[in-house]
C-alpha positions in Angstrom: -32.7 -14.5 25.5 -35.4 -11.8 25.3 -36.7 -11.0 21.8 -38.7 -7.9 21.1 -42.0 -8.1 19.3 -40.6 -6.1 16.4 -37.6 -8.4 16.2 -39.9 -11.4 16.2 -41.9 -10.0 13.4 -38.8 -9.4 11.3 -37.6 -12.9 11.9 -40.9 -14.4 10.9 -40.9 -12.3 7.8 -37.4 -13.4 6.9 -37.8 -17.1 7.6 -40.5 -18.3 5.2 -41.4 -21.9 5.2 -41.8 -23.4 1.8 -41.4 -26.7 0.0 -38.8 -25.5 -2.4 -35.1 -26.5 -2.1 -31.7 -26.1 -3.7 -30.1 -23.2 -5.5 -32.2 -22.8 -8.6 -35.7 -22.0 -9.8 -39.0 -23.9 -9.7 -40.6 -25.2 -12.9 -44.4 -25.3 -13.5 -44.3 -29.0 -12.9 -43.0 -28.4 -9.4 -39.6 -29.7 -10.3 -36.6 -27.6 -9.4 -33.8 -26.7 -11.8 -30.7 -26.4 -9.6 -27.0 -27.1 -9.4 -25.8 -30.2 -7.5 -22.2 -30.4 -6.2 -20.0 -33.5 -6.5 -16.9 -33.5 -4.4 -13.8 -35.4 -5.5 -11.2 -35.6 -2.7 -7.6 -35.2 -3.9 -5.5 -38.3 -2.9 -1.9 -38.1 -1.9 0.1 -35.7 0.3 -1.3 -32.4 -0.9 -1.1 -29.7 1.8 -3.1 -27.0 0.0 -4.2 -25.9 -3.4 -3.3 -22.5 -4.9 -3.8 -21.0 -8.3 -6.1 -23.0 -10.6 -8.0 -22.9 -13.9 -10.0 -25.3 -16.0 -10.6 -26.3 -19.6 -13.8 -28.1 -20.6 -12.4 -31.5 -19.6 -9.6 -31.0 -17.0 -8.6 -28.8 -14.0 -5.1 -27.5 -13.7 -3.8 -26.4 -10.3 -0.7 -25.6 -8.3 -0.4 -27.3 -5.0 2.0 -27.5 -2.1 3.3 -30.9 -1.2 5.9 -32.0 1.4 9.4 -31.1 0.2 11.5 -32.8 2.9 13.9 -31.4 5.5 16.6 -28.9 4.7 19.3 -27.2 6.7 20.2 -23.5 6.8 23.4 -22.0 8.1 23.5 -18.4 9.1 26.3 -16.8 7.1 27.1 -14.4 9.8 26.8 -16.5 13.0 27.5 -19.9 11.6 24.5 -21.4 13.5 22.7 -24.2 11.6 19.0 -24.8 11.6 16.7 -27.6 10.2 13.2 -26.9 8.8 10.5 -28.7 6.9 9.8 -27.4 3.4 6.9 -27.3 1.0 7.3 -27.8 -2.7 5.0 -26.1 -5.2 4.1 -28.3 -8.1 1.6 -28.4 -11.0 -1.2 -31.0 -11.2 -3.9 -32.0 -13.7 -7.1 -33.8 -12.9 -10.0 -34.8 -15.1 -13.4 -33.2 -14.3 -14.8 -36.6 -13.4 -12.3 -36.8 -10.6 -10.0 -39.3 -12.3 -6.5 -39.1 -13.7 -4.8 -36.9 -11.0 -1.2 -36.5 -12.1 1.7 -34.2 -11.5 2.9 -32.3 -14.6 6.5 -33.2 -13.8 8.2 -31.2 -16.6 7.1 -27.8 -15.2 9.9 -25.9 -13.5 9.8 -22.4 -12.2 12.2 -19.8 -13.6 15.5 -20.2 -11.8 17.0 -17.3 -9.8 20.7 -16.7 -10.6 23.1 -17.9 -7.8 24.3 -14.3 -7.1 20.7 -13.1 -6.5 18.0 -13.6 -4.0 14.2 -13.6 -4.6 11.9 -16.0 -6.4 9.4 -16.8 -9.1 5.7 -16.6 -8.2 2.7 -17.8 -10.1 0.5 -14.8 -10.7 -2.2 -16.4 -12.8 -3.0 -19.3 -15.1 -5.5 -19.6 -17.9 -6.6 -22.0 -20.6 -7.2 -20.8 -24.2 -10.1 -22.0 -26.4 -7.6 -24.3 -28.1 -6.9 -26.0 -24.8 -3.4 -24.5 -24.4 -2.4 -23.8 -20.8 -0.7 -20.5 -20.1 1.2 -19.7 -16.8 1.7 -16.1 -15.8 4.9 -15.9 -13.7 6.3 -12.9 -11.8 10.1 -13.1 -11.3 11.5 -10.8 -8.6 15.2 -10.7 -7.7 17.4 -8.5 -5.4 20.8 -8.5 -3.8 22.8 -6.7 -1.1 25.6 -4.5 -2.5 27.8 -4.8 0.6 31.0 -2.9 1.0 34.2 -4.9 1.5 34.5 -3.8 5.2 30.9 -4.6 6.1 30.5 -6.0 9.6 27.2 -8.1 9.8 27.3 -7.9 13.6 27.1 -4.1 13.7 26.0 -3.0 10.2 22.6 -2.8 8.7 22.6 -4.8 5.5 19.2 -3.4 4.4 21.0 -0.1 3.8 22.6 -1.9 0.8 19.5 -3.6 -0.5 19.4 -3.4 -4.4 16.4 -4.4 -6.4 16.9 -6.0 -9.8 14.6 -5.4 -12.8 11.5 -7.6 -12.2 9.6 -9.2 -14.9 6.3 -10.9 -15.8 6.6 -13.9 -18.1 3.8 -15.7 -20.0 4.7 -19.4 -20.5 2.7 -21.8 -22.8 2.9 -25.4 -21.5 2.3 -28.8 -23.1 0.5 -31.6 -21.3 3.7 -32.6 -19.4 4.2 -29.1 -18.1 7.2 -28.3 -20.4 7.4 -24.8 -21.7 6.8 -24.6 -25.5 6.7 -20.8 -25.8 7.7 -17.9 -23.5 6.9 -14.2 -23.7 8.5 -11.6 -21.5 5.5 -9.2 -21.1 7.5 -6.7 -19.0 10.1 -6.4 -21.7 7.4 -5.9 -24.4 5.8 -3.1 -22.2 9.2 -1.4 -21.8 9.9 -1.4 -25.5 6.4 -0.1 -26.3 6.8 2.7 -23.7 10.3 3.6 -24.9 11.8 3.4 -21.4 14.5 0.9 -22.1 15.7 -1.9 -19.9 16.2 0.2 -16.7 12.4 0.5 -16.1 10.3 -2.2 -14.6 6.6 -2.6 -15.6 3.9 -4.3 -13.6 1.6 -6.3 -15.8 -2.1 -6.1 -15.0 -4.2 -9.1 -15.9 -3.8 -11.4 -18.8 -6.6 -12.8 -21.0 -6.7 -14.9 -24.2 -9.2 -14.6 -27.1 -10.7 -17.2 -29.5 -7.6 -17.1 -31.8 -5.2 -17.6 -28.9 -4.0 -13.9 -28.8 -2.9 -12.6 -25.4 -4.2 -9.4 -23.9 -2.6 -7.4 -21.0 -2.3 -3.8 -19.9 0.3 -1.7 -18.0 0.8 1.8 -16.9 3.7 3.9 -18.2 3.5 7.2 -19.9 -0.2 6.3 -20.3 -2.4 3.3 -19.5 -1.8 0.9 -22.4 -3.7 -2.2 -23.5 -1.5 -4.6 -25.6 -2.7 -7.5 -27.8 -0.1 -10.1 -28.8 -0.3 -12.9 -31.3 0.6 -16.4 -29.8 4.1 -16.0 -31.1 4.6 -12.6 -29.4 4.0 -10.2 -32.2 2.3 -6.9 -31.2 -1.1 -6.8 -33.1 -2.4 -3.6 -31.6 -2.2 -1.2 -28.6 -4.8 1.1 -27.1 -3.9 4.0 -24.8 -6.5 4.7 -22.2 -5.9 5.8 -18.6 -9.3 4.4 -17.6 -8.2 0.8 -18.0 -8.1 -0.8 -14.6 -10.1 -3.9 -14.1 -10.9 -7.5 -15.1 -10.7 -8.9 -18.6 -13.0 -11.6 -19.8 -13.4 -13.6 -23.0 -17.0 -13.2 -24.4 -19.1 -16.0 -25.9 -18.2 -14.8 -29.4 -14.4 -15.1 -28.7 -13.7 -11.3 -28.2 -12.1 -10.0 -25.1 -13.8 -7.3 -23.0 -12.0 -5.0 -20.5 -13.4 -3.3 -17.4 -12.7 0.4 -17.5 -13.1 3.1 -14.9 -13.8 6.7 -15.8 -16.8 8.8 -14.5 -18.4 5.4 -14.3 -17.5 1.7 -14.8 -17.9 0.3 -18.3 -17.1 -3.1 -19.9 -15.6 -2.5 -23.3 -14.9 -5.2 -25.9 -11.8 -4.9 -28.0 -12.3 -4.7 -31.8 -9.2 -6.2 -33.4 -10.3 -5.3 -36.9 -10.8 -1.6 -36.2 -8.0 -1.6 -33.5 -10.4 0.3 -31.2 -13.0 -0.2 -28.5 -16.3 -1.8 -29.5 -19.7 -0.7 -28.1 -19.8 -0.8 -24.3 -21.6 -3.8 -22.7 -23.9 -4.1 -19.7 -21.8 -3.7 -16.6 -22.9 -5.3 -13.3 -22.8 -3.3 -10.1 -21.8 -6.1 -7.7 -19.0 -8.4 -9.0 -16.1 -10.4 -7.6 -14.8 -12.0 -10.8 -15.6 -12.6 -14.4 -15.7 -15.9 -16.3 -15.7 -16.6 -20.0 -19.1 -16.6 -21.8 -20.8 -19.6 -23.3 -24.0 -20.3 -25.2 -26.4 -17.4 -25.1 -24.5 -15.6 -22.3 -21.9 -13.0 -23.2 -20.1 -13.6 -19.9 -20.6 -15.0 -16.5 -19.6 -13.4 -13.2 -19.7 -14.0 -9.5 -21.2 -11.6 -7.0 -20.6 -11.6 -3.2 -23.0 -14.6 -3.1 -24.0 -15.9 -6.5 -23.0 -16.7 -10.1 -24.8 -14.7 -12.7 -24.9 -14.7 -16.5 -25.3 -11.6 -18.8 -27.0 -11.9 -22.2 -26.4 -9.8 -25.3 -29.5 -7.8 -24.7 -28.3 -6.8 -21.2 -30.5 -9.3 -19.4 -28.8 -10.6 -16.3 -29.9 -14.0 -14.9 -28.8 -15.9 -11.7 -27.5 -19.4 -12.2 -27.2 -20.2 -8.5 -26.2 -19.0 -5.1 -23.1 -20.5 -3.6 -24.4 -21.0 -0.1 -27.6 -22.7 -1.5 -25.2 -25.3 -3.0 -23.6 -25.8 0.4 -20.4 -23.9 -0.7 -18.5 -20.9 0.5 -16.9 -18.9 -2.3 -14.0 -18.0 0.0 -12.9 -21.7 0.0 -12.7 -21.9 -3.8 -9.9 -21.5 -6.3 -10.0 -21.5 -10.1 -13.8 -21.1 -10.5 -14.7 -21.9 -14.1 -18.1 -21.8 -15.8 -17.6 -24.4 -18.4 -21.1 -24.0 -19.7 -24.6 -23.3 -18.4 -24.7 -27.0 -17.3 -21.4 -27.2 -15.5 -19.3 -25.1 -13.1 -16.0 -26.4 -11.5 -13.6 -25.2 -8.8 -10.9 -26.4 -6.4 -11.8 -26.3 -2.7 -9.6 -25.9 0.4 -11.5 -26.9 3.5 -9.7 -25.8 6.7 -12.7 -26.3 9.1 -11.4 -29.6 10.4 -8.2 -30.8 12.1 -7.2 -32.5 8.8 -7.7 -30.0 5.9 -9.4 -31.4 2.8 -8.5 -30.5 -0.7 -11.0 -31.4 -3.4 -12.3 -30.8 -6.9 -15.9 -29.5 -6.9 -18.2 -30.1 -9.9 -21.6 -28.4 -10.0 -23.9 -30.0 -12.5 -27.3 -28.4 -13.5 -30.0 -30.8 -12.7 -33.8 -31.2 -12.2 -35.1 -32.2 -8.8 -38.6 -33.6 -8.6 -41.0 -32.5 -5.8 -40.7 -35.7 -3.8 -37.0 -35.4 -3.5 -36.9 -31.8 -2.3 -36.3 -30.8 1.3 -38.4 -28.2 3.1 -36.8 -24.8 2.9 -36.5 -21.8 5.2 -35.7 -18.7 3.1 -33.4 -16.2 4.7 -33.5 -12.7 3.2 -30.5 -10.5 3.6 -28.8 -7.4 2.3 -25.2 -8.8 2.0 -24.4 -12.0 3.9 -21.7 -11.7 6.6 -19.0 -14.4 7.2 -20.4 -15.7 10.6 -24.0 -16.1 9.4 -22.9 -17.8 6.2 -20.9 -20.4 8.2 -23.9 -21.1 10.5 -26.2 -21.6 7.5 -23.6 -23.9 5.8 -23.2 -26.1 8.9 -27.0 -26.4 9.2 -27.6 -27.3 5.6 -24.8 -29.9 5.6 -26.1 -31.7 8.6 -29.9 -31.6 8.2 -31.6 -34.1 5.9 -35.2 -32.8 6.2 -34.8 -29.0 6.2 -32.5 -26.5 4.7 -32.0 -22.7 4.8 -31.9 -21.0 1.4 -30.4 -17.5 1.2 -31.8 -14.6 -0.9 -29.3 -11.8 -1.0 -31.1 -8.7 -2.2 -27.8 -6.9 -2.9 -27.8 -8.8 -6.2 -30.5 -6.3 -7.5 -28.3 -3.3 -7.0 -27.3 -1.3 -10.1 -24.6 1.1 -11.2 -27.1 3.9 -10.6 -28.5 2.7 -7.3 -26.4 0.6 -4.9 -29.5 0.1 -2.7 -31.9 -0.8 -5.5 
């Protein structure tokens, strides 16, 4: 392969040999403060992991397990088919990898016999009190067929009728049993004055330090709703600029991402029933995580996990690829504290997919235990290059490639800063 002189110069500038390693920062002593991953493989017949979230001591997640063989008879032709099924169930596992158990009392909302459709897990979250909330979308429909309908010649989709769909917040105990249930769509319809004939899509759900639930919907206007744990409406805010993530701050308040002439992160002031003073808003973000310690909130970029302090200072905790992880493989990422980050991982790279709990612990690596590092500088990291770096780092014991993605320094005012 022919490489031009300019290309060679670029490569030599981008790959800098050093003696640093890991995904953190170097101390004056030469030690490295970094995050080290521990992988806890899930035992048993778990096909894949879906929605997940974590408390400070346990991870909760939905997973698909074999459900057996079922038969299906076509109501029009009478032909019978057999097929293997998956069953979606709720699990709990301690953050040290022990105590994996199915929360057997959890059951999805049942669909009436005269309806088709299903119940789908939209989100799940753990409140500061340790309470687990499941956000469930229930969608049903039916075919209002005429008496003389001939399935061999007619088009049944002409008679498709959609029922009223709903979003339900369910509070669970440690067995998975529902101890409280709030129909958020019905609350939105009542607040908007539209009655039962109107369906409302619920955007995001968050919980504050007191266990109050926050969500927003669009009706006559964009509306933020705050509910007490028993479902009483504590306040509403109308603002058509609502439209993004919500996150619990380190002081227990909830902040909402809003879009107007520019993006802004705005905390909710329950006492004044109004917006608080806008917070520093990152330019590059994938998701937000609850704040802890001196950090108002944490968030992930396309490549790293960052923390934002009250004075607006943004600091990087670590870069995913430098911890030998791909963010695309992870579910339920939770920043428990500055010292611990957890997630569930689906690895589809081998013939037998692996599902595991990943725990990242902040640690100090002494100089004698550090691998030599090649630093790769990029502006955004594409999928193929990332996978090559991951394969290299996971197989090489003497050297590793550390990525510096300069898109992290972009701002709201300059996306090429």
